[in-house]
TORLOLO-761988 format. One record per residue (C-alpha): residue in three letters; x, y, z. Coordinates in steps of 0.05 Angstrom, whole numbers, padded with zeros to 5 digits, always signed. Layout:
N
AlaXYZ...
***
This chain:
561
Met-00606+00270+00832Gly-00563+00290+00772Asn-00587+00309+00704Asn-00570+00263+00646Lys-00546+00293+00581Glu-00543+00251+00518Val-00495+00270+00462Arg-00496+00236+00394Leu-00428+00237+00360Lys-00414+00214+00289Phe-00345+00190+00268Val-00331+00183+00193His-00265+00150+00175Cys-00231+00135+00108Thr-00163+00105+00096Asp-00117+00083+00039Ile-00148+00133-00011His-00085+00125-00054Gly-00095+00188-00095Asn-00168+00174-00111Tyr-00189+00246-00101Phe-00236+00248-00160Pro-00288+00196-00181Tyr-00245+00182-00242Asp-00191+00131-00256Phe-00136+00170-00291Ile-00096+00107-00305Arg-00152+00070-00341Asp-00184+00133-00368Arg-00254+00120-00342Ser-00304+00146-00292Gly-00353+00106-00252Asn-00300+00053-00234Ala-00334+00008-00183Ser-00270+00003-00143Ile-00265+00077-00130Gly-00306+00119-00082Ser-00261+00181-00081Leu-00257+00243-00037Cys-00312+00274-00079Arg-00361+00219-00061Leu-00338+00222+00011His-00352+00297+00011Thr-00424+00283-00011Tyr-00432+00232+00044Val-00401+00277+00098Ala-00444+00335+00077Glu-00506+00292+00088Gln-00481+00271+00156Arg-00463+00342+00176Glu-00534+00364+00162Lys-00556+00315+00216Tyr-00499+00317+00266Lys-00473+00389+00256Asp-00410+00400+00298Ala-00416+00332+00330Leu-00384+00300+00268Val-00311+00279+00270Leu-00277+00267+00203Leu-00213+00224+00203Asp-00165+00194+00152Gly-00120+00135+00165Gly-00063+00149+00117Asp-00036+00130+00048Met-00067+00191+00017Leu-00006+00213-00024Gln+00010+00154-00070Gly-00029+00114-00121Gln-00067+00153-00175Pro-00032+00203-00221Ser-00071+00258-00185Ala-00025+00247-00126Tyr+00039+00237-00166Phe+00026+00301-00206Tyr+00026+00343-00143Asn+00083+00303-00112Val+00134+00313-00167Val+00107+00352-00226Asp+00071+00413-00199Thr+00108+00424-00134Cys+00094+00499-00133Ser+00020+00494-00121Lys-00008+00473-00054His-00015+00397-00055Leu-00083+00377-00080Ala-00094+00328-00023Ala-00082+00384+00028Gln-00128+00431-00009Met-00185+00381-00014Met-00178+00356+00057Asn-00176+00427+00084Tyr-00239+00443+00045Met-00273+00382+00074Lys-00252+00402+00144Phe-00217+00338+00165Asp-00201+00336+00239Ala-00139+00291+00236Cys-00100+00244+00191Thr-00049+00190+00208Ile+00013+00186+00164Gly+00017+00121+00123Asn+00076+00082+00097His+00062+00102+00024Asp+00059+00175+00047Ile+00129+00167+00075Glu+00149+00132+00009Thr+00140+00199-00027Gly+00199+00228+00011His+00211+00286+00058Glu+00200+00340+00006Val+00129+00315-00007Tyr+00103+00294+00062Asp+00136+00351+00099Arg+00102+00399+00050Phe+00036+00363+00059Val+00041+00367+00135Glu+00056+00441+00132Gln-00002+00455+00084Cys-00056+00416+00122Glu-00099+00456+00169Phe-00107+00396+00215Pro-00055+00353+00250Ile-00019+00294+00218Leu-00011+00241+00271Ala+00039+00185+00287Ala+00060+00179+00359Asn+00109+00122+00344Ile+00150+00158+00291Leu+00203+00195+00330Asn+00252+00250+00312Glu+00318+00213+00313Lys+00354+00272+00345Thr+00305+00293+00399Gly+00269+00227+00413Glu+00202+00265+00410Pro+00148+00248+00359Tyr+00164+00276+00290Phe+00090+00282+00276Thr+00034+00302+00324Pro+00022+00243+00372Tyr-00051+00257+00388Ile-00105+00310+00384Ile-00159+00332+00432Leu-00227+00349+00403His-00287+00378+00439Arg-00356+00361+00413Glu-00420+00381+00449Gly-00386+00379+00516Val-00351+00312+00502Lys-00275+00310+00504Ile-00246+00263+00451Ala-00174+00241+00446Val-00150+00213+00380Leu-00083+00176+00382Gly-00046+00163+00317Leu+00000+00104+00304Thr+00029+00076+00240Ser+00065+00014+00217Pro+00139+00019+00239Met+00166-00018+00177Leu+00194+00044+00142Ala+00266+00023+00154Asn+00250-00045+00126Trp+00217-00022+00062Phe+00245+00045+00038Pro+00313+00077+00024His+00340+00115+00083Arg+00337+00182+00046Leu+00260+00178+00047Trp+00256+00172+00123Ser+00322+00203+00145Gly+00317+00233+00214Leu+00259+00189+00233Lys+00260+00132+00283Pro+00199+00085+00279Val+00184+00047+00342Asp+00138-00010+00362Met+00064+00008+00361Leu+00047-00030+00425Glu+00104+00002+00464Ser+00084+00071+00439Ala+00009+00060+00453Asn+00023+00039+00525Tyr+00062+00103+00538Trp+00015+00151+00503Val-00050+00122+00528Asn-00026+00127+00600Arg-00003+00198+00588Ile-00068+00218+00554Lys-00109+00188+00611Glu-00068+00224+00664Glu-00060+00292+00630Glu-00122+00298+00588Lys-00174+00254+00622Pro-00216+00247+00559Asp-00287+00221+00556Val-00273+00182+00493Leu-00208+00151+00467Val-00201+00135+00393Gly-00144+00100+00357Leu-00128+00123+00286Phe-00079+00071+00261His-00045+00058+00195Ser-00033-00016+00209Gly-00074-00078+00194Lys-00100-00136+00234Asp-00053-00195+00222Glu+00019-00185+00242Gly+00052-00186+00173Met+00127-00172+00176Val+00157-00177+00246Met+00222-00139+00257Pro+00261-00118+00320Asn+00226-00050+00319Gly+00156-00081+00318Lys+00102-00113+00276Glu+00075-00088+00210Asn+00003-00100+00230Ala-00011-00089+00304Ser-00078-00054+00308Trp-00116-00111+00340Glu-00059-00126+00387Val-00060-00054+00411Ala-00135-00056+00419Gln-00129-00119+00461Gln-00068-00103+00502Val-00076-00029+00516Pro-00140-00016+00555Gly-00177+00049+00545Phe-00196+00052+00471Asp-00269+00058+00453Ile-00258+00053+00378Val-00198+00034+00336Phe-00201+00058+00264Phe-00149+00022+00224Gly-00125+00008+00153His-00063-00008+00111Asp-00082-00080+00094His-00140-00059+00047Val-00185-00111+00079Arg-00254-00088+00102Arg-00268-00109+00174Leu-00317-00092+00229Asp-00311-00130+00294Trp-00307-00123+00370Val-00244-00140+00408Glu-00243-00156+00482Asn-00185-00121+00516Val-00146-00144+00577Asn-00196-00110+00624Gly-00254-00147+00592Asp-00280-00085+00556Lys-00305-00088+00484Val-00268-00045+00433Cys-00298-00031+00365Cys-00246-00044+00310Ile-00264-00021+00240Asp-00227-00019+00173Pro-00264+00006+00111Gly-00211-00020+00062Ala-00182+00022+00006Asn-00202+00076-00044Ala-00264+00101-00006Tyr-00308+00046-00035Lys-00334+00042+00036Val-00322+00086+00096Ser-00325+00074+00171Asp-00388+00105+00200Val-00394+00101+00275Glu-00447+00134+00317Met-00430+00141+00391Ile-00484+00159+00441Val-00450+00188+00503Thr-00491+00197+00566Lys-00464+00245+00618Cys-00490+00258+00688Asp-00464+00318+00726Gly-00408+00324+00676Lys-00386+00251+00682Val-00394+00198+00629Val-00441+00143+00654Asp-00454+00106+00589Lys-00427+00100+00518Lys-00464+00063+00463Ile-00428+00050+00398Ile-00465+00036+00333Pro-00416+00020+00276Gln-00426+00006+00203Leu-00386+00003+00139Ala-00422+00052+00093Asp-00419+00040+00018Ile-00407+00106-00018His-00377+00083-00085Asp-00442+00094-00124Leu-00465+00159-00092Asp-00493+00207-00143Ile-00444+00265-00148Asn-00475+00305-00204Gly-00458+00378-00188Asn-00411+00354-00132Glu-00386+00415-00093Leu-00316+00388-00083Phe-00307+00370-00156Gln-00331+00439-00178Gln-00283+00472-00129Phe-00223+00434-00157Arg-00243+00422-00230Ala-00182+00462-00255Gln-00136+00412-00218Tyr-00176+00354-00247Tyr-00163+00379-00318Ala-00090+00392-00303Val-00080+00319-00283Lys-00121+00294-00342Ser-00077+00335-00389Tyr-00014+00307-00357Val-00034+00233-00364Ser-00056+00244-00436His+00014+00267-00456Arg+00042+00221-00511Val+00105+00183-00492Gly+00116+00136-00552Glu+00086+00075-00586Ile+00081+00001-00573Lys+00077-00048-00631His+00028-00097-00601Gln-00015-00111-00540Ile+00017-00140-00477Glu-00018-00169-00416Glu+00011-00170-00346Asn-00028-00232-00323Lys+00014-00277-00368Ala+00072-00265-00320Tyr+00041-00314-00270Phe+00049-00372-00318Gly+00118-00361-00348Pro+00161-00309-00383Cys+00119-00250-00405Ala+00131-00189-00450Phe+00100-00142-00398Val+00146-00159-00340Asp+00205-00175-00384Phe+00203-00104-00411Ile+00213-00080-00339His+00272-00128-00334Gln+00299-00099-00399Val+00296-00027-00374Gln+00327-00047-00307Leu+00385-00082-00341Ser+00394-00026-00391Lys+00396+00027-00337Thr+00442-00011-00288Gly+00485-00056-00331Ala+00472-00110-00278Asp+00484-00184-00290Val+00414-00204-00266Ser+00347-00169-00257Phe+00291-00185-00209Ala+00220-00159-00221Ala+00148-00178-00206Pro+00079-00161-00234Leu+00053-00103-00193Ser-00018-00089-00216Tyr-00048-00159-00221Asn-00079-00154-00290Ser-00058-00092-00329Val-00063-00090-00405Leu-00027-00044-00453Arg-00059-00042-00521Gly-00019-00034-00585Gly-00011+00037-00611Ala+00004+00103-00577Leu+00029+00103-00506Thr+00012+00161-00460Met+00035+00179-00390Arg-00025+00141-00360Asp+00004+00077-00391Met+00068+00088-00351Phe+00027+00079-00288Lys+00002+00013-00316Phe+00073-00008-00330Tyr+00097+00009-00260Arg+00048+00021-00204Tyr+00095+00045-00148Glu+00146+00101-00141Asn+00204+00053-00128Ser+00275+00074-00143Leu+00322+00024-00177Tyr+00377-00010-00138Thr+00437-00051-00158Met+00460-00101-00105Arg+00515-00151-00098Leu+00492-00224-00088Lys+00528-00290-00091Gly+00502-00343-00140Ser+00476-00385-00082Glu+00437-00324-00057Ile+00406-00313-00125Lys+00382-00386-00124Asp+00355-00378-00053Tyr+00321-00313-00073Leu+00284-00348-00129Glu+00267-00408-00084Tyr+00233-00362-00035Ser+00196-00324-00090Tyr+00169-00385-00125Met+00152-00418-00058Lys+00102-00361-00047Trp+00080-00364-00120Val+00068-00436-00142Asp+00037-00498-00112Val+00071-00566-00104Met+00038-00608-00159Thr+00030-00682-00145Ser-00013-00695-00207Pro-00031-00660-00272Asp-00098-00642-00241Asp-00069-00598-00186His-00065-00522-00187Leu-00001-00493-00215Leu-00007-00429-00174Leu-00014-00424-00099Leu-00086-00400-00096Asp-00131-00374-00041Thr-00193-00417-00046Thr-00228-00388+00015Asn-00285-00359-00028Ala-00284-00413-00082Pro-00318-00427-00128Arg-00345-00356-00130His-00277-00323-00127Tyr-00204-00345-00131Gly-00144-00303-00113Phe-00071-00311-00096Lys-00052-00338-00027Asn+00006-00288-00024Pro+00016-00217-00053Asn+00031-00220-00127Phe+00080-00161-00121Asn+00128-00210-00087Phe+00127-00260-00146Asp+00196-00242-00173Ser+00223-00274-00235Ala+00294-00264-00261Val+00327-00245-00327Gly+00401-00252-00339Ile+00402-00326-00323Val+00371-00389-00353Tyr+00332-00432-00303Glu+00276-00481-00291Val+00223-00484-00236Asp+00203-00556-00220Val+00133-00550-00190Thr+00134-00623-00166Lys+00191-00607-00118Pro+00182-00580-00047Ala+00200-00510-00024Gly+00275-00498-00029Glu+00286-00549-00083Lys+00247-00521-00142Ile+00300-00478-00177Ser+00353-00505-00224Ile+00398-00452-00255Lys+00429-00476-00320Ser+00473-00417-00342Met+00478-00343-00351Arg+00433-00316-00407Asn+00493-00310-00455Gly+00510-00383-00445Glu+00568-00373-00396Pro+00569-00417-00334Phe+00532-00396-00271Ser+00570-00405-00207Met+00540-00411-00137Asp+00604-00381-00108Ala+00612-00321-00155Asp+00590-00250-00140Tyr+00538-00219-00187Thr+00506-00151-00193Val+00431-00154-00188Ala+00379-00100-00206Met+00316-00095-00164Asn+00268-00043-00136Ala+00280-00004-00072Tyr+00225-00040-00034Arg+00259-00107-00046Ala+00329-00080-00034Asn+00309-00053+00034Gly+00279-00119+00057Gly+00208-00114+00029Gly+00174-00182+00021Glu+00230-00211+00064Ile+00259-00246+00003Leu+00330-00221+00017Thr+00325-00232+00092Lys+00285-00296+00100Gly+00298-00323+00031Cys+00372-00309+00023Gly+00387-00306+00098Ile+00420-00237+00094Pro+00413-00200+00160His+00373-00136+00152Asp+00429-00093+00178Glu+00475-00121+00124Leu+00431-00102+00065Glu+00458-00032+00059Ser+00529-00058+00052Arg+00507-00099-00008Val+00482-00038-00047Val+00525-00019-00107Asp+00482+00037-00132Ala+00413+00069-00126Thr+00379+00115-00176Pro+00354+00185-00157Tyr+00288+00175-00194Asp+00235+00120-00194Ile+00232+00061-00242Arg+00171+00090-00277Tyr+00213+00150-00294Tyr+00265+00106-00328Ile+00212+00065-00365Thr+00184+00131-00391Glu+00254+00156-00410Tyr+00270+00090-00446Ile+00205+00093-00487Glu+00214+00167-00504Lys+00284+00152-00529Lys+00264+00091-00571Gln+00196+00121-00590Arg+00171+00053-00614Ile+00179-00010-00572Asp+00166-00082-00589Pro+00167-00120-00522Lys+00179-00195-00525Pro+00190-00247-00470Phe+00262-00268-00460Asn+00239-00341-00451Asn+00298-00353-00405Trp+00259-00395-00354Lys+00202-00445-00352Phe+00158-00486-00307Val+00169-00562-00310Pro+00141-00614-00323Glu+00117-00573-00382Asp+00057-00616-00400Trp+00028-00613-00330Cys+00042-00539-00323Arg+00013-00520-00390Lys-00054-00552-00375Ala-00056-00527-00303Ala-00040-00456-00326Val-00101-00456-00372Arg-00145-00479-00314Asp-00117-00430-00264Ala-00120-00371-00312Arg-00194-00386-00323Leu-00206-00387-00247Leu-00169-00322-00235Phe-00185-00279-00295Asp-00250-00302-00328Asp-00307-00257-00306
***
């Protein structure tokens, strides 16, 4: 009779850290932010777990490490001579593997190639191929040995790079369907490696999101269901915390776990593997989402190790850029023309000379107070590192663009008591949110128009004229300024809204800037030194009386504490 051996493994997984390396919000200039856990707090948690599990601990990251807080941006584009802070900290913490995320790719080859080279652990993504060789550009999978247990970790990421980012950021890469890639690599891993445990490390959410010819944006659950063999699928990208069990096509249960963003929580999975005569006879999985955001980190080892980098970033964001005459609030953009978003329009039109500008609120509820503006305020003005595009659209396409945007943004009001905005009431009355992502709520400057909220989708927009009073023509060609995400198909406004085939978008591009929009906002303010943003008041919701009252009610539901 054989001898049973029981091995207790511990998997700790974070994802979508978005530059939150320190327990400090460099944008809002405050520590102890309840939305941030940070790598420092994760280090404290992992150290506690390593005391118990020793070498049986596996530490994984699911991607989007390189974009978000200024601590990432500083080492992406300002201090490019030092080793990237993310690589330094993750090496120090002894990560075992990381999957590349879409926002990592958004930083461009110079940044993520440097990051990959500097990490002392593999960066995974089996479904991102080298365009020339057809082989994976990143490492497809890694084999780990823990206490006599052989673990395979397969990395996959959302294949939407070509549909979101300028080609220069992902040149030489060919993203392919996650399900197709998983089928190939799982079969190969089983045949060649014969692991005891198979783990998925995916940067892709649960619900399908965008669907393009090269795959779905969010396919983690589909892979867990359709590709038998996984014991655990760690996933992320959608910033939604989930812990569930999926039944695959063989009838086996797969643990699927997503801790959300910013290391507020982390995936903590204990696996008890029982082996008899070298063969696995039982696996028991005990998962939890561990809350680490309020861990005491006084004297934190990781912070002490990298305190010089912390102060370098703090000095950078404290640099004075200019001055703003009065306070402006981003949340006003949901209810009509707003000084905050219209200043972005102003910069885009000034930089491009375009006829029309499209822009959306990106940070939900940012506030810029009157007085001095520092570099940290530029991250409030513009959250993402998006370059600025000028595209050619017909007048009818501009109308269709706005129809699609406002369809996702506002409700169809049948009485003055209805909501103005299209709200998610799932958790009402405790919490209200938007039904769709607010970063797709594009308004326009350069034209005068009305949005009739009593009309159905596709019939809401009435364009009266150009902003200078000249006629607007549905048949004329116009130049339109927008961010790179939108110009490359992000949000599907150009493709689904305007009906422009994705492979035609590139031919519509007139120009694209070498730097991101935040750079040009900063440049504009540094040149002017004192800005006085005001709304252009070139559009409005109608009927005005209904909308005015509904706006007050909806603002209270969304933004009152």
